[in-house]
C-alpha distance (Angstrom), angle and dihedral (degrees) to the residues before:
residue distance angle dihedral
X1 . . .
X2 3.74 . .
X3 3.82 117.8 .
X4 3.75 95.0 -132.2
X5 3.75 93.6 57.1
X6 3.80 90.4 43.7
X7 3.79 88.9 52.6
X8 3.89 89.5 48.9
X9 3.71 91.6 53.8
X10 3.81 93.3 46.6
X11 3.81 91.3 49.5
X12 3.85 90.7 50.6
X13 3.86 88.7 54.8
X14 3.81 92.4 47.6
X15 3.75 94.5 47.2
X16 3.87 99.3 78.4
X17 3.74 90.6 61.3
X18 3.83 94.2 62.6
X19 3.89 95.3 97.5
X20 3.91 88.2 62.8
X21 3.80 91.4 65.1
X22 3.70 145.1 36.3
X23 3.79 117.6 -102.2
X24 3.80 91.7 -95.8
X25 3.80 91.7 40.2
X26 3.83 92.8 53.9
X27 3.84 89.9 55.0
X28 3.79 90.0 51.1
X29 3.83 91.3 47.2
X30 3.92 91.6 50.4
X31 3.80 90.2 46.1
X32 3.84 90.6 48.4
X33 3.82 94.7 49.2
X34 3.74 93.7 43.7
X35 3.88 90.9 51.2
X36 3.83 90.6 49.9
X37 3.75 88.8 58.3
X38 3.80 97.6 46.5
X39 3.86 93.8 40.8
X40 3.83 115.5 107.8
X41 3.74 99.2 175.8
X42 3.84 136.5 45.3
X43 3.74 108.0 -14.3
X44 3.71 98.8 -129.0
X45 3.84 123.5 133.5
X46 3.75 90.1 -109.4
X47 3.68 94.7 49.5
X48 3.87 90.9 49.0
X49 3.74 89.6 52.6
X50 3.85 90.6 49.7
X51 3.87 87.9 54.5
X52 3.73 86.8 54.4
X53 3.83 92.5 45.3
X54 3.80 88.2 -123.0
X55 3.81 103.4 112.2
X56 3.93 89.3 146.0
X57 3.83 89.2 73.1
X58 3.86 93.0 61.6
X59 3.77 95.0 103.0
X60 3.83 94.8 48.2
X61 3.87 92.5 47.8
X62 3.82 93.2 47.4
X63 3.73 89.6 49.3
X64 3.73 87.4 49.5
X65 3.75 95.2 52.4
X66 3.78 91.3 46.1
X67 3.71 104.6 37.8
X68 3.85 112.5 2.9
X69 3.77 124.9 113.9
X70 3.78 111.2 -89.7
X71 3.81 124.8 170.4
X72 3.73 101.8 -157.9
X73 3.67 93.1 178.4
X74 3.78 92.7 53.9
X75 3.81 91.1 44.8
X76 3.89 91.9 53.5
X77 3.77 92.2 46.9
X78 3.76 94.7 49.3
X79 3.85 92.8 45.9
X80 3.98 88.7 50.2
X81 3.72 90.4 50.5
X82 3.86 90.4 50.7
X83 3.85 90.3 51.0
X84 3.84 90.0 47.6
X85 3.74 88.6 64.8
X86 3.80 94.5 49.6
X87 3.83 120.3 111.3
X88 3.84 111.2 -89.3
X89 3.75 95.3 22.1
X90 3.82 89.8 129.8
X91 3.80 109.6 66.0
X92 3.74 120.2 177.1
X93 3.76 87.2 -21.3
X94 3.76 94.9 -55.6
X95 3.79 136.2 101.0
X96 3.73 100.5 -124.9
X97 3.76 125.5 -148.4
X98 3.89 128.9 -178.5
X99 3.79 121.7 -149.3
X100 3.81 130.5 -171.3
X101 3.76 142.3 135.1
X102 3.78 128.5 -114.2
X103 3.80 136.8 -177.0
X104 3.76 122.4 -124.3
X105 3.88 106.4 -165.1
X106 3.74 121.9 -130.4
X107 3.90 122.5 -174.9
X108 3.92 99.3 -154.2
X109 3.68 131.4 69.0
X110 3.77 88.0 -150.6
X111 3.87 91.2 72.3
X112 3.87 107.9 102.6
X113 3.79 113.7 -113.0
X114 3.87 101.5 17.9
X115 3.77 118.7 139.5
X116 3.80 131.0 -178.7
X117 3.83 115.5 -107.1
X118 3.93 131.8 -177.9
X119 3.72 113.2 -125.2
X120 3.66 107.9 -153.2
X121 3.80 93.5 -171.5
X122 3.81 106.0 44.6
X123 3.82 114.2 -161.2
X124 3.76 93.4 -129.2
X125 3.80 135.0 10.6
X126 3.82 91.5 -112.9
X127 3.79 93.2 56.6
X128 3.78 122.2 96.6
X129 3.69 117.1 -111.1
X130 3.83 92.5 -142.1
X131 3.86 111.6 62.7
X132 3.66 138.3 175.4
X133 3.79 112.7 -125.9
X134 3.66 150.9 141.0
X135 3.82 109.9 -104.4
X136 3.87 110.8 -149.0
X137 3.71 126.4 -168.5
X138 3.73 102.0 -153.2
X139 3.88 129.6 -167.0
X140 3.79 124.9 -164.1
X141 3.72 143.6 153.7
X142 3.87 126.7 -93.1
X143 3.80 111.1 -148.0
X144 3.71 122.6 -164.0
X145 3.74 119.6 -118.2
X146 3.87 108.0 -179.7
X147 3.84 115.0 -122.5
X148 3.80 90.2 -1.6
X149 3.81 136.2 80.2
X150 3.74 113.6 -77.4
X151 3.73 124.0 -106.5
X152 3.81 121.5 -111.7
X153 3.83 117.0 -156.7
X154 3.84 116.6 179.2
X155 3.81 118.2 -147.8
X156 3.79 107.4 166.1
X157 3.85 147.7 11.2
X158 3.78 147.4 176.5
X159 3.77 131.1 -146.0
X160 3.82 117.9 -120.4
X161 3.85 117.7 -146.2
X162 3.77 128.4 -167.9
X163 3.67 111.5 -115.2
X164 3.77 91.4 -122.0
X165 3.75 92.3 49.2
X166 3.81 102.2 45.1
X167 3.93 112.6 147.6
X168 3.64 114.6 -117.6
X169 3.78 101.1 -176.4
X170 3.05 134.6 105.7
X171 3.85 83.5 2.1
X172 3.77 133.1 -4.5
X173 3.73 110.9 -103.3
X174 3.83 118.1 -138.1
X175 3.83 114.8 -121.8
X176 3.78 116.4 -114.9
X177 3.79 128.2 169.2
X178 3.74 119.6 -125.5
X179 3.88 88.7 -105.9
X180 3.75 91.3 52.6
X181 3.76 90.5 50.6
X182 3.86 90.2 46.9
X183 3.82 93.2 55.1
X184 3.82 93.0 42.3
X185 3.89 91.3 54.4
X186 3.84 94.3 45.5
X187 3.75 94.7 47.1
X188 3.79 93.9 49.0
X189 3.75 90.5 46.7
X190 3.85 92.6 52.2
X191 3.87 90.8 47.6
X192 3.70 92.2 56.1
X193 3.93 93.1 58.2
X194 3.67 125.4 64.2
X195 3.85 95.3 -139.2
X196 3.81 119.3 102.5
X197 3.86 100.7 -157.0
X198 3.92 108.0 81.7
X199 3.75 128.1 164.0
X200 3.77 123.3 -165.1
X201 3.86 116.6 -159.1
X202 3.76 117.4 -163.9
X203 3.80 142.3 149.8
X204 3.67 126.1 -97.0
X205 3.71 91.7 -95.1
X206 3.80 87.5 83.0
X207 3.78 99.3 39.4
X208 3.78 94.5 115.1
X209 3.75 134.2 122.1
X210 3.77 90.3 -110.4
X211 3.85 88.6 63.8
X212 3.86 107.5 35.5
X213 3.80 98.5 39.4
X214 3.76 98.2 57.9
X215 3.84 90.3 42.3
X216 3.86 98.3 51.2
X217 3.76 97.8 28.2
X218 3.80 107.6 32.6
X219 3.87 114.6 174.1
X220 3.68 113.9 -93.9
X221 3.88 91.0 -125.9
X222 3.78 91.0 54.1
X223 3.85 95.3 69.9
X224 3.74 90.4 -143.9
X225 3.79 122.9 143.5
X226 3.70 124.6 -117.1
X227 3.81 111.7 -100.2
X228 3.80 120.2 -163.7
X229 3.72 119.8 -144.6
X230 3.81 140.3 -153.4
X231 3.77 119.8 -166.4
X232 3.88 143.4 149.1
X233 3.83 118.1 -76.6
X234 3.75 123.2 -137.0
X235 3.78 114.7 -114.2
X236 3.85 88.5 -121.8
X237 3.79 97.2 41.4
X238 3.89 113.9 150.7
X239 3.75 107.4 -120.9
X240 3.82 126.7 173.0
X241 3.84 131.8 -165.7
X242 3.80 118.2 -109.3
X243 3.75 115.5 -92.1
X244 3.82 113.7 -98.4
X245 3.93 115.6 -112.7
X246 3.75 114.2 -92.5
X247 3.67 116.0 -104.0
X248 3.87 116.0 -126.9
X249 3.77 114.7 -105.4
X250 3.81 93.0 10.3
X251 3.90 112.2 129.0
X252 3.70 121.4 -139.3
X253 3.66 121.9 -147.5
X254 3.91 119.0 -143.5
X255 3.71 128.1 -5.7
X256 3.94 115.6 -16.1
X257 3.73 113.3 -100.2
X258 3.79 119.1 -106.5
X259 3.83 101.1 -173.8
X260 3.81 130.5 49.9
X261 3.77 127.3 -136.6
X262 3.82 113.2 -54.6
X263 3.78 115.4 -100.8
X264 3.84 128.1 -144.8
X265 3.79 110.9 -87.0
X266 3.81 118.3 -99.9
X267 3.89 91.8 -98.9
X268 3.76 85.0 67.8
X269 3.96 96.3 37.5
X270 3.77 89.4 136.2
X271 3.78 85.2 78.4
X272 3.72 95.5 59.9
X273 3.80 116.4 112.9
X274 3.83 115.1 -95.0
X275 3.76 135.5 44.8
X276 3.70 134.2 -65.9
X277 3.73 115.0 -104.8
X278 3.83 131.5 -155.9
X279 3.80 135.4 -147.8
X280 3.77 148.5 131.6
X281 3.72 129.4 -105.9
X282 3.87 137.1 164.5
X283 3.70 104.6 -97.5
X284 3.80 128.0 167.3
X285 3.84 100.0 -13.7
X286 3.87 99.6 -36.3
X287 3.77 144.7 45.4
X288 3.84 109.5 -88.8
X289 3.66 133.5 -176.9
X290 3.80 116.2 -108.1
X291 3.73 131.3 -159.3
X292 3.84 112.7 -171.0
X293 3.80 147.8 160.9
X294 3.65 125.5 -153.8
X295 3.86 137.9 -170.6
X296 3.73 137.7 -178.5
X297 3.71 108.7 -131.5
X298 3.86 145.8 128.7
X299 3.70 123.6 -74.8
X300 3.87 120.6 -150.7
X301 3.84 92.7 -141.2
X302 3.76 92.4 58.0
X303 3.79 100.5 36.7
X304 3.77 135.6 -121.3
X305 3.75 96.6 -76.0
X306 3.78 95.0 73.9
X307 3.77 129.0 53.5
X308 3.71 120.9 -141.2
X309 3.82 138.3 -167.3
X310 3.87 116.2 -122.7
X311 3.69 123.3 -165.3
X312 3.82 134.9 -166.9
X313 3.83 113.6 -170.2
X314 3.63 139.3 179.8
X315 3.83 111.5 -150.4
X316 3.75 125.7 -163.3
X317 3.79 110.8 -103.1
X318 3.76 96.2 20.5
X319 3.83 123.2 95.3
X320 3.78 95.8 -162.4
X321 3.81 123.0 70.4
X322 3.90 122.1 -115.0
X323 3.78 111.5 -123.6
X324 3.78 112.1 -166.9
X325 3.82 138.5 169.2
X326 3.74 133.1 -165.8
X327 3.83 142.1 173.5
X328 3.80 89.6 -146.2
X329 3.80 97.9 94.3
X330 3.84 96.4 -179.3
X331 3.86 91.3 63.6
X332 3.90 112.0 95.9
X333 3.71 120.2 -133.3
X334 3.75 92.1 -105.9
X335 3.79 92.4 53.4
X336 3.87 90.1 47.7
X337 3.86 88.6 55.7
X338 3.77 93.0 47.5
X339 3.84 92.9 50.3
X340 3.73 94.8 46.6
X341 3.74 92.4 48.7
X342 3.92 88.3 51.0
X343 3.99 86.0 60.1
X344 3.74 86.9 78.6
X345 3.74 90.5 72.6
X346 3.73 84.8 76.3
X347 3.79 90.5 70.2
X348 3.87 89.8 53.1
X349 3.86 86.9 51.6
X350 3.83 89.9 54.6
X351 3.82 91.0 49.1
X352 3.78 92.5 52.5
X353 3.89 91.7 45.8
X354 3.82 89.8 53.0
X355 3.77 100.1 36.9
X356 3.71 105.9 30.3
X357 3.70 103.8 30.3
X358 3.76 100.0 29.5
X359 3.75 104.7 -114.8
X360 3.86 90.5 144.7
X361 3.82 89.0 50.9
X362 3.89 96.9 48.1
X363 3.76 111.2 151.8
X364 3.71 102.1 -156.2
X365 3.83 125.0 116.0
X366 3.80 107.7 178.0
X367 3.83 133.1 67.4
X368 3.78 104.8 -99.7
X369 3.75 97.4 38.5
X370 3.78 90.2 52.3
X371 3.69 94.3 49.3
X372 3.83 95.4 43.2
X373 3.80 93.7 45.0
X374 3.78 92.2 57.1
X375 3.82 91.1 45.9
X376 3.74 91.4 50.3
X377 3.89 88.6 50.9
X378 3.83 89.6 52.4
X379 3.93 89.6 51.3
X380 3.70 92.4 44.9
X381 3.82 95.3 51.9
X382 3.90 96.8 42.7
X383 3.91 92.6 44.3
X384 3.81 89.3 54.2
X385 3.68 91.3 53.0
X386 3.83 90.7 47.4
X387 3.65 90.4 50.3
X388 3.77 88.7 51.0
X389 3.85 89.1 54.0
X390 3.86 89.8 50.9
X391 3.86 91.1 49.0
X392 3.80 90.4 48.6
X393 3.88 88.6 63.4
X394 3.69 92.3 59.1
X395 3.81 120.9 102.4
X396 3.76 93.9 -104.4
X397 3.72 100.7 50.6
X398 3.65 98.6 177.4
X399 3.90 99.4 35.7
X400 3.78 94.0 100.3
X401 3.83 99.9 55.5
X402 3.77 137.5 23.1
X403 3.73 135.0 -158.6
X404 3.79 108.7 -106.3
X405 3.80 119.8 -117.4
X406 3.79 93.3 -111.3
X407 3.90 91.6 54.9
X408 3.85 106.8 34.4
X409 3.88 89.8 162.0
X410 3.81 93.1 62.6
X411 3.72 105.5 123.8
X412 3.81 105.4 177.4
X413 3.75 137.1 44.5
X414 3.87 124.3 -103.8
X415 3.65 131.8 -146.4
X416 3.74 88.2 -99.0
X417 3.77 90.2 56.1
X418 3.77 91.0 53.9
X419 3.84 89.2 51.2
X420 3.65 94.1 48.0
X421 3.80 88.7 54.9
X422 3.81 91.3 53.5
X423 3.86 90.3 47.7
X424 3.74 91.9 49.1
X425 3.82 88.2 62.0
X426 3.84 92.6 33.9
X427 3.75 96.8 126.4
X428 3.82 95.5 50.0
X429 3.80 88.7 44.4
X430 3.76 92.5 54.6
X431 3.92 91.5 50.0
X432 3.88 91.5 47.8
X433 3.75 91.8 47.6
X434 3.66 91.8 47.9
X435 3.78 92.0 53.2
X436 3.73 91.0 47.9
X437 3.73 93.7 52.0
X438 3.68 93.2 44.4
X439 3.87 92.9 49.3
X440 3.73 90.2 49.2
X441 3.90 90.5 55.0
X442 3.61 90.8 47.4
X443 3.71 90.9 51.8
X444 3.77 92.8 51.3
X445 3.75 90.5 48.1
X446 3.85 93.7 53.3
X447 3.77 91.4 47.6
X448 3.81 90.9 51.5
X449 3.84 90.7 51.1
X450 3.73 90.6 49.9
X451 3.86 91.8 49.6
X452 3.77 89.2 52.6
């Protein structure tokens, strides 16, 4: 793959973000994101510029991260629109988003926005159970890749603070629960896209009325779109059958009923009315046999006004049953299991952000650099995946990456493969980037002289 064509494709992916910055800020943003991709050591701004062989720009880029114009809302919207055009963005008729939170550890109490959290499952016995970290609520797109694991591409996130540890400097941050942050992210994402059918997939940690109600039944005056959801169901969830239709001429005594007859809880889903069904779906890295039973019912969390589809499924290779619930009634039980299993790709995305792009090693201490560094990392990872999709359309689809000798069965590129491709043409990239930045500076200078 020639470096010139690679740079042309990379520029075409960066171009939609231009309205979020000034002319100079857009060049700084492009320089920063490109440096993050080429960087192999600590992911500081200085180290990224060293990877580009432009250390003289450190002061301008540091000032841009701290003081520069940066429209984060426009940046998130433009990235969401780019992801909406990616292959596999329409999955079973829905535009599927995955939402979850993750902790990014910080060692110092002097870092803005850090809070203390208790980790119930420490990664190793020598690690403290109480940690200081940034807790990010992250939203990204799930893209279908038939007969392969799905792609997860992050595009925006919000920091969650404990009420007792809200930062007050340089500005006082308003308190929002994780559920409120999740709803806000999903509604803004749906508003940035013209499509009407959106599906949010999240873990049972967000399966509360404060999340599902505003998504499925947004107030008419708010102007928000309906967003269907898919989540995990508690084994003791309270489900009720749908109310039977009223018979003509039959008088009812007392207040009208709102809830149908109670159903067995999901842990006893085999006693639900209806037959077991069998099928196959790509679940957790391979095609597995699935035996499931589904029912349309009422769910106490969502209320009696909206019907949901509950599913209990036995998946090959797993001893515990999958218990799921969704407001998207047209999805089959098998499709619900496949979509929920695809949500795990978000965990792989968090790993790549922390290990490959240095999210865990972020060297930012104040408010705006912390927020902007994370947004830049989201852009860098998603743009690398979009570039991968563009390269896959070329005639030689496998020319830019190879399966390693120790894993000959590897059938798709990783984030590291995309980074290696950039680094293989690093010298040409540095030259092309330098010309792009220099030409931009000349253009600004010529415009300034004309204005004078």
